[in-house]
KEVOGU-884757 format. One record per atom (N, C-alpha, C, O): y, x, z; residue in one letter; chain; residue number from 0; atom name. Coordinates in Angstrom, 2 decimals. Each point is the difference from the previous one (the first is absolute). Layout:
N
y,x,z,residuo,cadena,num,atomo
Y,X,Z,A,A,NUM,CA $
...
This chain:
95
y,x,z,residuo,cadena,num,atomo
-60.29,2.86,-19.01,M,A,0,N $
1.21,0.66,-0.40,M,A,0,CA $
1.21,-0.94,0.14,M,A,0,C $
1.06,0.40,0.48,M,A,0,O $
-1.23,-1.64,-0.90,V,A,1,N $
1.08,-0.97,0.10,V,A,1,CA $
0.29,-0.29,1.46,V,A,1,C $
1.16,-0.17,0.39,V,A,1,O $
-2.21,0.10,0.43,K,A,2,N $
0.18,-0.23,1.43,K,A,2,CA $
0.80,1.12,0.64,K,A,2,C $
0.87,-0.22,0.83,K,A,2,O $
-1.19,1.44,-1.25,R,A,3,N $
0.66,1.18,0.55,R,A,3,CA $
1.50,-0.03,-0.37,R,A,3,C $
0.85,0.32,0.83,R,A,3,O $
-0.52,-0.71,-2.08,N,A,4,N $
1.40,-0.07,-0.44,N,A,4,CA $
0.76,-1.08,0.76,N,A,4,C $
1.15,0.20,0.39,N,A,4,O $
-1.80,-1.34,-0.17,K,A,5,N $
0.64,-1.07,0.77,K,A,5,CA $
0.27,0.45,1.42,K,A,5,C $
1.05,-0.27,0.58,K,A,5,O $
-2.04,0.97,-0.02,K,A,6,N $
0.15,0.49,1.37,K,A,6,CA $
1.16,0.98,0.09,K,A,6,C $
0.80,-0.07,0.93,K,A,6,O $
-0.69,0.99,-1.89,R,A,7,N $
1.10,0.98,-0.01,R,A,7,CA $
1.34,-0.70,-0.21,R,A,7,C $
1.01,0.37,0.61,R,A,7,O $
-0.99,-1.37,-1.46,L,A,8,N $
1.22,-0.76,-0.24,L,A,8,CA $
0.45,-0.69,1.28,L,A,8,C $
1.17,0.03,0.37,L,A,8,O $
-2.13,-0.65,0.31,L,A,9,N $
0.33,-0.67,1.26,L,A,9,CA $
0.46,1.00,1.06,L,A,9,C $
0.92,-0.29,0.76,L,A,9,O $
-1.55,1.46,-0.72,Q,A,10,N $
0.43,1.03,0.94,Q,A,10,CA $
1.41,0.48,-0.34,Q,A,10,C $
0.82,0.21,0.89,Q,A,10,O $
-0.56,-0.03,-2.17,G,A,11,N $
1.34,0.43,-0.45,G,A,11,CA $
1.05,-1.02,0.38,G,A,11,C $
1.08,0.35,0.48,G,A,11,O $
-1.39,-1.63,-0.70,I,A,12,N $
0.93,-1.07,0.37,I,A,12,CA $
0.22,-0.01,1.50,I,A,12,C $
1.13,-0.16,0.47,I,A,12,O $
-2.20,0.34,0.29,A,A,13,N $
0.12,0.04,1.46,A,A,13,CA $
0.88,1.17,0.45,A,A,13,C $
0.79,-0.15,0.93,A,A,13,O $
-0.93,1.29,-1.57,V,A,14,N $
0.82,1.17,0.34,V,A,14,CA $
1.46,-0.28,-0.32,V,A,14,C $
0.88,0.30,0.81,V,A,14,O $
-0.61,-0.88,-1.97,V,A,15,N $
1.38,-0.31,-0.39,V,A,15,CA $
0.62,-0.99,0.98,V,A,15,C $
1.14,0.18,0.42,V,A,15,O $
-1.86,-1.21,-0.07,I,A,16,N $
0.51,-1.00,0.95,I,A,16,CA $
0.26,0.64,1.35,I,A,16,C $
1.01,-0.29,0.64,I,A,16,O $
-1.92,1.16,-0.20,T,A,17,N $
0.19,0.69,1.29,T,A,17,CA $
1.24,0.88,-0.03,T,A,17,C $
0.80,0.00,0.94,T,A,17,O $
-0.64,0.76,-2.02,V,A,18,N $
1.18,0.87,-0.13,V,A,18,CA $
1.27,-0.83,0.01,V,A,18,C $
0.97,0.35,0.69,V,A,18,O $
-0.96,-1.44,-1.43,I,A,19,N $
1.19,-0.87,-0.03,I,A,19,CA $
0.26,-0.56,1.39,I,A,19,C $
1.15,-0.02,0.46,I,A,19,O $
-2.18,-0.45,0.22,A,A,20,N $
0.16,-0.59,1.33,A,A,20,CA $
0.54,1.02,1.00,A,A,20,C $
0.74,-0.36,0.91,A,A,20,O $
-1.12,1.62,-1.06,V,A,21,N $
0.43,1.04,0.94,V,A,21,CA $
1.42,0.46,-0.31,V,A,21,C $
0.81,0.16,0.92,V,A,21,O $
-0.48,0.07,-2.19,Y,A,22,N $
1.26,0.64,-0.36,Y,A,22,CA $
1.15,-0.97,-0.29,Y,A,22,C $
1.16,0.39,0.12,Y,A,22,O $
-1.46,-1.62,-0.50,Y,A,23,N $
1.08,-0.93,-0.37,Y,A,23,CA $
0.97,-0.28,1.14,Y,A,23,C $
1.21,0.03,-0.24,Y,A,23,O $
-1.66,-0.32,1.45,P,A,24,N $
0.98,-0.26,1.07,P,A,24,CA $
0.95,1.18,0.23,P,A,24,C $
1.20,-0.19,0.22,P,A,24,O $
-1.72,1.39,-0.28,G,A,25,N $
0.85,1.18,0.16,G,A,25,CA $
0.98,0.13,-1.15,G,A,25,C $
1.17,0.33,0.21,G,A,25,O $
-1.63,-0.58,-1.42,Y,A,26,N $
0.86,0.07,-1.17,Y,A,26,CA $
1.12,-1.03,0.11,Y,A,26,C $
1.15,0.29,-0.31,Y,A,26,O $
-1.50,-1.49,0.76,R,A,27,N $
1.01,-1.05,0.14,R,A,27,CA $
1.04,0.38,1.04,R,A,27,C $
1.19,-0.24,-0.21,R,A,27,O $
-1.61,0.83,1.31,K,A,28,N $
0.94,0.43,1.03,K,A,28,CA $
0.94,1.08,-0.53,K,A,28,C $
1.20,-0.03,0.28,K,A,28,O $
-1.74,0.96,-1.03,V,A,29,N $
0.83,1.07,-0.57,V,A,29,CA $
1.01,-0.60,-0.98,V,A,29,C $
1.16,0.39,-0.01,V,A,29,O $
-1.61,-1.32,-0.80,S,A,30,N $
0.89,-0.64,-0.96,S,A,30,CA $
1.13,-0.75,0.71,S,A,30,C $
1.15,0.08,-0.42,S,A,30,O $
-1.48,-0.80,1.48,Q,A,31,N $
1.01,-0.73,0.77,Q,A,31,CA $
0.96,0.97,0.68,Q,A,31,C $
1.20,-0.26,0.07,Q,A,31,O $
-1.71,1.37,0.42,A,A,32,N $
0.84,0.99,0.66,A,A,32,CA $
0.98,0.62,-1.01,A,A,32,C $
1.16,0.25,0.33,A,A,32,O $
-1.63,0.00,-1.54,R,A,33,N $
0.90,0.56,-1.03,R,A,33,CA $
1.11,-0.99,-0.34,R,A,33,C $
1.15,0.40,-0.15,R,A,33,O $
-1.50,-1.67,0.02,A,A,34,N $
1.01,-1.02,-0.31,A,A,34,CA $
1.02,-0.10,1.14,A,A,34,C $
1.20,-0.10,-0.24,A,A,34,O $
-1.68,0.12,1.46,R,A,35,N $
0.90,-0.07,1.16,R,A,35,CA $
0.89,1.24,0.06,R,A,35,C $
1.19,-0.10,0.31,R,A,35,O $
-1.76,1.25,-0.62,N,A,36,N $
0.76,1.24,-0.03,N,A,36,CA $
1.13,-0.09,-1.03,N,A,36,C $
1.13,0.43,0.28,N,A,36,O $
-1.41,-0.97,-1.44,A,A,37,N $
1.02,-0.14,-1.05,A,A,37,CA $
1.12,-0.93,0.47,A,A,37,C $
1.17,0.30,-0.21,A,A,37,O $
-1.54,-1.43,0.85,R,A,38,N $
1.02,-0.93,0.51,R,A,38,CA $
0.85,0.66,1.07,R,A,38,C $
1.22,-0.16,0.01,R,A,38,O $
-1.86,0.91,0.88,L,A,39,N $
0.74,0.67,1.06,L,A,39,CA $
0.94,1.07,-0.54,L,A,39,C $
1.09,0.20,0.54,L,A,39,O $
-1.51,0.49,-1.59,K,A,40,N $
0.88,1.00,-0.62,K,A,40,CA $
1.24,-0.66,-0.59,K,A,40,C $
1.11,0.52,0.14,K,A,40,O $
-1.28,-1.67,-0.79,E,A,41,N $
1.14,-0.74,-0.54,E,A,41,CA $
0.93,-0.46,1.12,E,A,41,C $
1.22,0.11,-0.11,E,A,41,O $
-1.81,-0.62,1.18,E,A,42,N $
0.79,-0.46,1.14,E,A,42,CA $
0.76,1.17,0.63,E,A,42,C $
1.16,-0.14,0.38,E,A,42,O $
-1.82,1.28,-0.27,L,A,43,N $
0.63,1.19,0.57,L,A,43,CA $
1.19,0.44,-0.85,L,A,43,C $
1.05,0.34,0.53,L,A,43,O $
-1.22,-0.35,-1.84,A,A,44,N $
1.10,0.39,-0.89,A,A,44,CA $
1.19,-0.93,0.16,A,A,44,C $
1.14,0.45,0.05,A,A,44,O $
-1.40,-1.75,0.05,A,A,45,N $
1.08,-0.97,0.18,A,A,45,CA $
0.69,0.21,1.35,A,A,45,C $
1.22,-0.07,0.09,A,A,45,O $
-2.00,0.32,0.95,L,A,46,N $
0.58,0.22,1.32,L,A,46,CA $
0.80,1.30,0.06,L,A,46,C $
1.03,0.07,0.67,L,A,46,O $
-1.49,0.95,-1.36,M,A,47,N $
0.74,1.26,-0.03,M,A,47,CA $
1.34,-0.18,-0.73,M,A,47,C $
1.01,0.57,0.41,M,A,47,O $
-1.02,-1.35,-1.48,E,A,48,N $
1.24,-0.28,-0.71,E,A,48,CA $
0.97,-0.78,0.88,E,A,48,C $
1.19,0.30,0.05,E,A,48,O $
-1.71,-1.30,0.64,R,A,49,N $
0.83,-0.80,0.92,R,A,49,CA $
0.55,0.87,1.12,R,A,49,C $
1.16,-0.14,0.38,R,A,49,O $
-1.98,1.04,0.14,N,A,50,N $
0.42,0.91,1.06,N,A,50,CA $
1.14,0.89,-0.49,N,A,50,C $
0.96,0.25,0.73,N,A,50,O $
-1.08,0.23,-1.96,S,A,51,N $
1.03,0.85,-0.58,S,A,51,CA $
1.33,-0.76,-0.11,S,A,51,C $
1.06,0.53,0.32,S,A,51,O $
-1.14,-1.78,-0.77,E,A,52,N $
1.20,-0.84,-0.10,E,A,52,CA $
0.64,-0.20,1.37,E,A,52,C $
1.22,0.09,0.14,E,A,52,O $
-2.04,-0.36,0.86,L,A,53,N $
0.52,-0.22,1.35,L,A,53,CA $
0.62,1.27,0.58,L,A,53,C $
1.00,-0.06,0.71,L,A,53,O $
-1.59,1.21,-1.01,E,A,54,N $
0.57,1.26,0.47,E,A,54,CA $
1.37,0.25,-0.62,E,A,54,C $
0.91,0.47,0.67,E,A,54,O $
-0.77,-0.80,-1.97,K,A,55,N $
1.30,0.14,-0.66,K,A,55,CA $
1.03,-0.92,0.64,K,A,55,C $
1.14,0.39,0.23,K,A,55,O $
-1.55,-1.63,0.05,K,A,56,N $
0.90,-0.96,0.64,K,A,56,CA $
0.41,0.48,1.38,K,A,56,C $
1.17,-0.10,0.38,K,A,56,O $
-2.12,0.63,0.37,L,A,57,N $
0.28,0.51,1.33,L,A,57,CA $
1.00,1.15,-0.06,L,A,57,C $
0.93,0.07,0.80,L,A,57,O $
-1.13,0.81,-1.75,E,A,58,N $
0.91,1.13,-0.17,E,A,58,CA $
1.42,-0.49,-0.30,E,A,58,C $
0.98,0.53,0.53,E,A,58,O $
-0.88,-1.55,-1.39,L,A,59,N $
1.31,-0.56,-0.32,L,A,59,CA $
0.63,-0.66,1.22,L,A,59,C $
1.20,0.14,0.24,L,A,59,O $
-2.00,-0.86,0.53,L,A,60,N $
0.51,-0.68,1.19,L,A,60,CA $
0.42,0.97,1.09,L,A,60,C $
0.84,-0.34,0.84,L,A,60,O $
-1.40,1.52,-0.83,Q,A,61,N $
0.34,0.96,1.04,Q,A,61,CA $
1.24,0.81,-0.33,Q,A,61,C $
0.60,0.58,0.91,Q,A,61,O $
-0.18,-0.52,-2.18,G,A,62,N $
1.11,0.89,-0.27,G,A,62,CA $
0.98,-0.42,-1.07,G,A,62,C $
1.07,0.60,-0.10,G,A,62,O $
-1.38,-1.60,-0.70,D,A,63,N $
0.88,-0.39,-1.10,D,A,63,CA $
0.84,-1.20,0.43,D,A,63,C $
-0.48,-1.13,-0.01,D,A,63,O $
1.73,1.39,0.37,M,A,64,N $
0.87,-1.07,0.52,M,A,64,CA $
0.30,-1.06,-1.06,M,A,64,C $
0.14,-1.18,0.33,M,A,64,O $
-0.05,1.58,-1.58,V,A,65,N $
0.25,-0.97,-1.06,V,A,65,CA $
-1.18,-0.98,-0.09,V,A,65,C $
0.20,-1.21,-0.15,V,A,65,O $
-1.40,1.73,0.23,Y,A,66,N $
-1.20,-0.85,-0.06,Y,A,66,CA $
-0.06,-0.92,1.23,Y,A,66,C $
-0.31,-1.18,-0.12,Y,A,66,O $
0.61,1.74,1.27,I,A,67,N $
-0.02,-0.80,1.24,I,A,67,CA $
1.00,-1.15,-0.11,I,A,67,C $
-0.31,-1.14,0.36,I,A,67,O $
1.51,1.45,-0.84,E,A,68,N $
1.04,-1.04,-0.14,E,A,68,CA $
-0.45,-1.07,-0.99,E,A,68,C $
0.18,-1.19,0.24,E,A,68,O $
-0.75,1.63,-1.35,K,A,69,N $
-0.48,-0.95,-1.01,K,A,69,CA $
-1.05,-0.94,0.59,K,A,69,C $
0.06,-1.21,-0.20,K,A,69,O $
-1.03,1.78,0.93,R,A,70,N $
-1.06,-0.82,0.62,R,A,70,CA $
0.59,-0.96,1.04,R,A,70,C $
-0.43,-1.16,0.08,R,A,70,O $
1.41,1.63,0.71,A,A,71,N $
0.62,-0.86,1.01,A,A,71,CA $
0.73,-1.16,-0.67,A,A,71,C $
-0.02,-1.13,0.49,A,A,71,O $
0.67,1.41,-1.60,R,A,72,N $
0.71,-1.07,-0.72,R,A,72,CA $
-1.00,-1.00,-0.58,R,A,72,C $
0.22,-1.21,0.08,R,A,72,O $
-1.30,1.70,-0.67,E,A,73,N $
-0.98,-0.89,-0.63,E,A,73,CA $
-0.78,-0.82,1.02,E,A,73,C $
-0.12,-1.22,-0.13,E,A,73,O $
-0.41,1.89,1.14,K,A,74,N $
-0.92,-0.67,0.93,K,A,74,CA $
0.72,-0.72,1.15,K,A,74,C $
-0.44,-1.06,0.44,K,A,74,O $
1.52,1.64,0.03,L,A,75,N $
0.65,-0.54,1.20,L,A,75,CA $
1.32,-0.69,-0.29,L,A,75,C $
0.58,-0.63,0.89,L,A,75,O $
-0.10,0.73,-2.12,G,A,76,N $
1.28,-0.61,-0.34,G,A,76,CA $
1.18,0.74,0.64,G,A,76,C $
1.05,-0.60,0.23,G,A,76,O $
-1.21,1.87,0.04,A,A,77,N $
1.06,0.78,0.64,A,A,77,CA $
1.19,0.16,-0.94,A,A,77,C $
-0.16,0.11,-1.22,A,A,77,O $
1.35,-0.09,1.81,I,A,78,N $
1.22,0.20,-0.78,I,A,78,CA $
0.85,1.05,0.69,I,A,78,C $
-0.12,0.24,1.20,I,A,78,O $
1.00,0.38,-1.98,K,A,79,N $
0.93,0.97,0.56,K,A,79,CA $
1.20,-0.74,0.59,K,A,79,C $
0.28,-1.15,-0.36,K,A,79,O $
0.40,1.81,1.25,E,A,80,N $
1.18,-0.60,0.61,E,A,80,CA $
1.03,-0.27,-1.09,E,A,80,C $
0.31,0.87,-0.82,E,A,80,O $
0.22,-2.09,0.83,G,A,81,N $
1.02,-0.37,-0.96,G,A,81,CA $
-0.56,-0.62,-1.28,G,A,81,C $
0.77,-0.52,-0.81,G,A,81,O $
-2.07,0.56,0.62,E,A,82,N $
-0.58,-0.60,-1.20,E,A,82,CA $
-0.11,-1.51,0.19,E,A,82,C $
-0.14,-0.50,1.12,E,A,82,O $
0.22,-0.19,-2.22,I,A,83,N $
-0.16,-1.46,0.02,I,A,83,CA $
-1.18,-0.32,-0.89,I,A,83,C $
-0.10,0.48,-1.13,I,A,83,O $
-0.79,-1.30,1.64,I,A,84,N $
-1.19,-0.40,-0.75,I,A,84,CA $
0.26,-1.37,-0.63,I,A,84,C $
0.41,-0.94,0.68,I,A,84,O $
-0.66,0.86,-1.96,Y,A,85,N $
0.09,-1.27,-0.70,Y,A,85,CA $
-1.41,-0.43,-0.35,Y,A,85,C $
-0.76,0.76,-0.61,Y,A,85,O $
0.41,-1.97,1.01,E,A,86,N $
-1.30,-0.55,-0.35,E,A,86,CA $
0.20,-1.14,-0.97,E,A,86,C $
0.79,-0.90,0.24,E,A,86,O $
-1.51,0.95,-1.32,F,A,87,N $
0.11,-1.05,-1.00,F,A,87,CA $
-1.25,-0.88,0.14,F,A,87,C $
-1.13,0.43,-0.20,F,A,87,O $
1.40,-1.68,0.54,V,A,88,N $
-1.08,-0.97,0.18,V,A,88,CA $
-0.16,-0.74,-1.31,V,A,88,C $
0.97,-0.52,-0.55,V,A,88,O $
-2.20,0.45,0.04,P,A,89,N $
-0.20,-0.72,-1.26,P,A,89,CA $
0.36,-1.47,0.16,P,A,89,C $
-0.31,-0.63,1.01,P,A,89,O $
0.96,0.09,-2.01,S,A,90,N $
0.42,-1.40,0.07,S,A,90,CA $
-1.21,-0.92,-0.15,S,A,90,C $
-1.00,0.35,-0.63,S,A,90,O $
1.13,-1.51,1.23,Q,A,91,N $
-1.08,-0.97,-0.13,Q,A,91,CA $
0.10,-0.68,-1.35,Q,A,91,C $
1.05,0.08,-0.65,Q,A,91,O $
-2.10,-0.73,0.21,S,A,92,N $
-0.08,-0.53,-1.36,S,A,92,CA $
1.10,-1.00,-0.33,S,A,92,C $
0.36,-0.12,-1.17,S,A,92,O $
0.19,-0.60,2.14,G,A,93,N $
1.03,-1.02,-0.25,G,A,93,CA $
1.40,0.56,-0.10,G,A,93,C $
0.89,-0.71,-0.45,G,A,93,O $
-0.65,1.93,0.85,E,A,94,N $
1.37,0.53,0.05,E,A,94,CA $
0.32,0.89,-1.15,E,A,94,C $
1.11,0.51,-0.09,E,A,94,O $
């Protein structure tokens, strides 16, 4: 009777080990795929937000003259005819 119980226990352990050996790699792949899917969803949301911002900027650049002028002044240093630009240079420590 004790031999029979040991044999069944060993068979049960062998079955459990076999099941784990067969299903664990698949489970791990599914788990990794879910984690990657979550990261990609976050990345997609960030890219969609960035795309929306760029579309708004494009719309402004295509038709809003005030915005275009502002950008030209900031990025290119553009000035209107007759304007005078004053640049203030920070003084050095001795002056």
